[in-house]
ZADO-1210 file (C-alpha; in nm, 4 decimals, padded with zeros to 6 digits):
<atoms>
<atom x="00.0000" y="00.0000" z="00.0000" code="MET" pos="1"/>
<atom x="00.2902" y="00.2363" z="00.0722" code="GLN" pos="2"/>
<atom x="00.4154" y="00.1858" z="-00.2842" code="ILE" pos="3"/>
<atom x="00.0786" y="00.2934" z="-00.4239" code="ILE" pos="4"/>
<atom x="00.0728" y="00.6054" z="-00.2054" code="LEU" pos="5"/>
<atom x="00.4301" y="00.6979" z="-00.2952" code="ILE" pos="6"/>
<atom x="00.3656" y="00.6473" z="-00.6666" code="SER" pos="7"/>
<atom x="00.0448" y="00.8542" z="-00.6589" code="THR" pos="8"/>
<atom x="00.2310" y="01.1297" z="-00.4762" code="THR" pos="9"/>
<atom x="00.5008" y="01.1305" z="-00.7448" code="PHE" pos="10"/>
<atom x="00.2398" y="01.1295" z="-01.0221" code="ILE" pos="11"/>
<atom x="00.0624" y="01.4277" z="-00.8639" code="ASN" pos="12"/>
<atom x="00.3901" y="01.6139" z="-00.8207" code="VAL" pos="13"/>
<atom x="00.4774" y="01.5393" z="-01.1845" code="ALA" pos="14"/>
<atom x="00.1390" y="01.6805" z="-01.2919" code="PHE" pos="15"/>
<atom x="00.2089" y="01.9909" z="-01.0841" code="GLY" pos="16"/>
<atom x="00.5601" y="02.0440" z="-01.2196" code="VAL" pos="17"/>
<atom x="00.4375" y="01.9945" z="-01.5753" code="TRP" pos="18"/>
<atom x="00.1499" y="02.2378" z="-01.5201" code="LEU" pos="19"/>
<atom x="00.3880" y="02.4947" z="-01.3723" code="TYR" pos="20"/>
<atom x="00.6179" y="02.4755" z="-01.6727" code="PHE" pos="21"/>
<atom x="00.3265" y="02.5041" z="-01.9145" code="VAL" pos="22"/>
<atom x="00.1872" y="02.8067" z="-01.7287" code="LEU" pos="23"/>
<atom x="00.5269" y="02.9740" z="-01.6981" code="SER" pos="24"/>
<atom x="00.5945" y="02.9210" z="-02.0680" code="LYS" pos="25"/>
<atom x="00.2550" y="03.0667" z="-02.1598" code="SER" pos="26"/>
<atom x="00.2328" y="03.3464" z="-01.9028" code="LYS" pos="27"/>
<atom x="00.2670" y="03.6161" z="-02.1663" code="LEU" pos="28"/>
<atom x="-00.0466" y="03.4901" z="-02.3401" code="LEU" pos="29"/>
<atom x="-00.2959" y="03.5614" z="-02.0626" code="PHE" pos="30"/>
<atom x="-00.4076" y="03.8701" z="-01.8757" code="ASN" pos="31"/>
<atom x="-00.4264" y="03.9368" z="-01.5030" code="ASP" pos="32"/>
<atom x="-00.7751" y="03.7934" z="-01.4589" code="ARG" pos="33"/>
<atom x="-00.6941" y="03.4628" z="-01.6258" code="PHE" pos="34"/>
<atom x="-00.3644" y="03.4463" z="-01.4378" code="GLY" pos="35"/>
<atom x="-00.5442" y="03.5014" z="-01.1092" code="TYR" pos="36"/>
<atom x="-00.7927" y="03.2223" z="-01.1785" code="ILE" pos="37"/>
<atom x="-00.5272" y="02.9815" z="-01.3044" code="SER" pos="38"/>
<atom x="-00.3057" y="03.0450" z="-01.0014" code="VAL" pos="39"/>
<atom x="-00.5985" y="02.9967" z="-00.7625" code="LYS" pos="40"/>
<atom x="-00.7023" y="02.6749" z="-00.9312" code="THR" pos="41"/>
<atom x="-00.3619" y="02.5178" z="-00.9753" code="SER" pos="42"/>
<atom x="-00.2166" y="02.6071" z="-00.6352" code="SER" pos="43"/>
<atom x="-00.5205" y="02.5005" z="-00.4351" code="SER" pos="44"/>
<atom x="-00.5655" y="02.1723" z="-00.6229" code="THR" pos="45"/>
<atom x="-00.1994" y="02.0745" z="-00.6166" code="LEU" pos="46"/>
<atom x="-00.1580" y="02.1575" z="-00.2484" code="SER" pos="47"/>
<atom x="-00.4810" y="01.9723" z="-00.1636" code="LEU" pos="48"/>
<atom x="-00.3804" y="01.6478" z="-00.3336" code="VAL" pos="49"/>
<atom x="-00.0172" y="01.6682" z="-00.2195" code="ALA" pos="50"/>
<atom x="-00.1124" y="01.7219" z="00.1444" code="SER" pos="51"/>
<atom x="-00.3784" y="01.4497" z="00.1269" code="LEU" pos="52"/>
<atom x="-00.1248" y="01.2019" z="-00.0067" code="ASN" pos="53"/>
<atom x="00.1392" y="01.3035" z="00.2472" code="LEU" pos="54"/>
<atom x="-00.1089" y="01.2696" z="00.5325" code="PHE" pos="55"/>
<atom x="-00.2092" y="00.9244" z="00.4102" code="LEU" pos="56"/>
<atom x="00.1602" y="00.8311" z="00.4011" code="LEU" pos="57"/>
<atom x="00.2342" y="00.9573" z="00.7544" code="PHE" pos="58"/>
<atom x="-00.0898" y="00.9478" z="00.9562" code="PRO" pos="59"/>
<atom x="00.0669" y="00.8942" z="01.2984" code="ALA" pos="60"/>
<atom x="00.2454" y="01.2291" z="01.3254" code="GLU" pos="61"/>
<atom x="-00.0540" y="01.4612" z="01.2897" code="PHE" pos="62"/>
<atom x="00.1062" y="01.7844" z="01.4134" code="GLU" pos="63"/>
<atom x="00.4289" y="01.7459" z="01.2164" code="ILE" pos="64"/>
<atom x="00.2511" y="01.6352" z="00.8989" code="THR" pos="65"/>
<atom x="-00.0023" y="01.9170" z="00.9309" code="GLY" pos="66"/>
<atom x="00.2696" y="02.1802" z="00.9708" code="LEU" pos="67"/>
<atom x="00.4771" y="02.0412" z="00.6841" code="LEU" pos="68"/>
<atom x="00.1676" y="02.0258" z="00.4640" code="ASN" pos="69"/>
<atom x="00.0878" y="02.3880" z="00.5442" code="LEU" pos="70"/>
<atom x="00.4417" y="02.4976" z="00.4579" code="LEU" pos="71"/>
<atom x="00.4309" y="02.2880" z="00.1413" code="LEU" pos="72"/>
<atom x="00.0993" y="02.4432" z="00.0389" code="GLY" pos="73"/>
<atom x="00.2275" y="02.7951" z="00.0991" code="ILE" pos="74"/>
<atom x="00.5397" y="02.7124" z="-00.1019" code="GLY" pos="75"/>
<atom x="00.3323" y="02.5751" z="-00.3897" code="ILE" pos="76"/>
<atom x="00.1123" y="02.8841" z="-00.3791" code="GLY" pos="77"/>
<atom x="00.4145" y="03.1133" z="-00.3755" code="TRP" pos="78"/>
<atom x="00.5680" y="02.9275" z="-00.6697" code="LEU" pos="79"/>
<atom x="00.2539" y="02.9471" z="-00.8841" code="PHE" pos="80"/>
<atom x="00.1671" y="03.2977" z="-00.7638" code="GLY" pos="81"/>
<atom x="00.5047" y="03.4396" z="-00.8583" code="SER" pos="82"/>
<atom x="00.4251" y="03.3860" z="-01.2257" code="LEU" pos="83"/>
<atom x="00.2537" y="03.7224" z="-01.2772" code="LEU" pos="84"/>
<atom x="00.2183" y="03.9972" z="-01.0168" code="ASN" pos="85"/>
<atom x="00.1566" y="04.0706" z="-00.6490" code="ALA" pos="86"/>
<atom x="-00.2163" y="03.9994" z="-00.6762" code="GLN" pos="87"/>
<atom x="-00.1556" y="03.6473" z="-00.8011" code="THR" pos="88"/>
<atom x="00.1210" y="03.5975" z="-00.5444" code="LEU" pos="89"/>
<atom x="-00.1153" y="03.6742" z="-00.2576" code="ILE" pos="90"/>
<atom x="-00.3899" y="03.4579" z="-00.4095" code="ALA" pos="91"/>
<atom x="-00.1454" y="03.1720" z="-00.4631" code="GLY" pos="92"/>
<atom x="-00.0115" y="03.1797" z="-00.1081" code="ILE" pos="93"/>
<atom x="-00.3614" y="03.2000" z="00.0408" code="TYR" pos="94"/>
<atom x="-00.5137" y="02.9272" z="-00.1749" code="ASN" pos="95"/>
<atom x="-00.2095" y="02.7024" z="-00.1391" code="GLY" pos="96"/>
<atom x="-00.2337" y="02.7243" z="00.2393" code="GLY" pos="97"/>
<atom x="-00.6085" y="02.6669" z="00.2398" code="ILE" pos="98"/>
<atom x="-00.5711" y="02.3702" z="00.0031" code="GLY" pos="99"/>
<atom x="-00.3040" y="02.2200" z="00.2285" code="ALA" pos="100"/>
<atom x="-00.5230" y="02.2546" z="00.5364" code="ILE" pos="101"/>
<atom x="-00.8179" y="02.0991" z="00.3507" code="MET" pos="102"/>
<atom x="-00.6028" y="01.8092" z="00.2325" code="GLY" pos="103"/>
<atom x="-00.4746" y="01.7456" z="00.5839" code="THR" pos="104"/>
<atom x="-00.8249" y="01.7501" z="00.7282" code="MET" pos="105"/>
<atom x="-00.9595" y="01.5278" z="00.4503" code="ALA" pos="106"/>
<atom x="-00.6800" y="01.2807" z="00.5230" code="GLY" pos="107"/>
<atom x="-00.7640" y="01.2851" z="00.8926" code="ALA" pos="108"/>
<atom x="-01.1302" y="01.2122" z="00.8171" code="VAL" pos="109"/>
<atom x="-01.0321" y="00.9333" z="00.5767" code="VAL" pos="110"/>
<atom x="-00.8218" y="00.7702" z="00.8461" code="MET" pos="111"/>
<atom x="-01.0830" y="00.8182" z="01.1211" code="ASN" pos="112"/>
<atom x="-01.4394" y="00.8950" z="01.0047" code="PRO" pos="113"/>
<atom x="-01.5574" y="00.9219" z="01.3651" code="ALA" pos="114"/>
<atom x="-01.3944" y="01.2666" z="01.3838" code="ILE" pos="115"/>
<atom x="-01.6912" y="01.4102" z="01.1947" code="CYS" pos="116"/>
<atom x="-01.9449" y="01.1729" z="01.3424" code="GLY" pos="117"/>
<atom x="-01.9540" y="00.9612" z="01.0284" code="LEU" pos="118"/>
<atom x="-02.0201" y="00.5903" z="01.0656" code="PRO" pos="119"/>
<atom x="-01.7451" y="00.3450" z="00.9941" code="SER" pos="120"/>
<atom x="-01.7751" y="00.1921" z="00.6511" code="THR" pos="121"/>
<atom x="-01.7775" y="-00.1701" z="00.5543" code="ILE" pos="122"/>
<atom x="-01.4707" y="-00.1090" z="00.3413" code="LEU" pos="123"/>
<atom x="-01.1314" y="-00.1666" z="00.4929" code="SER" pos="124"/>
<atom x="-00.8948" y="00.1181" z="00.5683" code="GLU" pos="125"/>
<atom x="-00.6626" y="00.0010" z="00.2937" code="GLN" pos="126"/>
<atom x="-00.9364" y="00.0164" z="00.0280" code="GLN" pos="127"/>
<atom x="-01.0379" y="00.3668" z="00.1334" code="ILE" pos="128"/>
<atom x="-00.6781" y="00.4909" z="00.1250" code="ILE" pos="129"/>
<atom x="-00.6233" y="00.3456" z="-00.2213" code="ILE" pos="130"/>
<atom x="-00.9521" y="00.4993" z="-00.3415" code="PHE" pos="131"/>
<atom x="-00.8598" y="00.8470" z="-00.2202" code="PHE" pos="132"/>
<atom x="-00.5064" y="00.8194" z="-00.3569" code="ALA" pos="133"/>
<atom x="-00.6413" y="00.7307" z="-00.7011" code="LEU" pos="134"/>
<atom x="-00.9097" y="00.9982" z="-00.6708" code="LEU" pos="135"/>
<atom x="-00.6376" y="01.2559" z="-00.6103" code="SER" pos="136"/>
<atom x="-00.4730" y="01.1599" z="-00.9400" code="ILE" pos="137"/>
<atom x="-00.8059" y="01.2037" z="-01.1183" code="CYS" pos="138"/>
<atom x="-00.8704" y="01.5426" z="-00.9564" code="VAL" pos="139"/>
<atom x="-00.5230" y="01.6691" z="-01.0420" code="GLN" pos="140"/>
<atom x="-00.5473" y="01.5399" z="-01.3993" code="GLY" pos="141"/>
<atom x="-00.8912" y="01.6917" z="-01.4599" code="ILE" pos="142"/>
<atom x="-00.7776" y="02.0267" z="-01.3205" code="THR" pos="143"/>
<atom x="-00.4684" y="02.0286" z="-01.5410" code="ALA" pos="144"/>
<atom x="-00.6775" y="01.9326" z="-01.8443" code="PHE" pos="145"/>
<atom x="-00.9309" y="02.2093" z="-01.7772" code="LEU" pos="146"/>
<atom x="-00.6593" y="02.4706" z="-01.7330" code="LEU" pos="147"/>
<atom x="-00.4888" y="02.3691" z="-02.0549" code="LEU" pos="148"/>
<atom x="-00.8236" y="02.3547" z="-02.2332" code="PHE" pos="149"/>
<atom x="-00.8968" y="02.7107" z="-02.1234" code="SER" pos="150"/>
<atom x="-00.5931" y="02.8301" z="-02.3213" code="PHE" pos="151"/>
<atom x="-00.7707" y="02.7278" z="-02.6392" code="ARG" pos="152"/>
<atom x="-01.0997" y="02.9019" z="-02.5600" code="ALA" pos="153"/>
</atoms>
């Protein structure tokens, strides 16, 4: 199971790096409004799936993983936000941090549904972790596809 989580984390990071290079190569083609939306979308989605995968990899150390995920999300937001101007930088940092917090909390609920008062499922913990890891690849891929599709519109 650890191999699946590590491979999905690397696939999501590869999607993010590829999306960053595509956006940085094409940053002269879009205006401030499109840059703002693309930075919000890409930084929040990438930090959400990266922090979810990292929390599923290291669920025992909640405080350390949560802090590292927050710093990772802010770093991702800063990286994507620095493509255009100060407005996109602030939006990237904010949405990267929020995405990282959401990913950490989603991972905590996946590991223990009783946190939110949800009933335990009939599925095993391993099946749920694999489902959410594969779902994160789908979410990251769909977001990257939609952002690249919006260049053509």
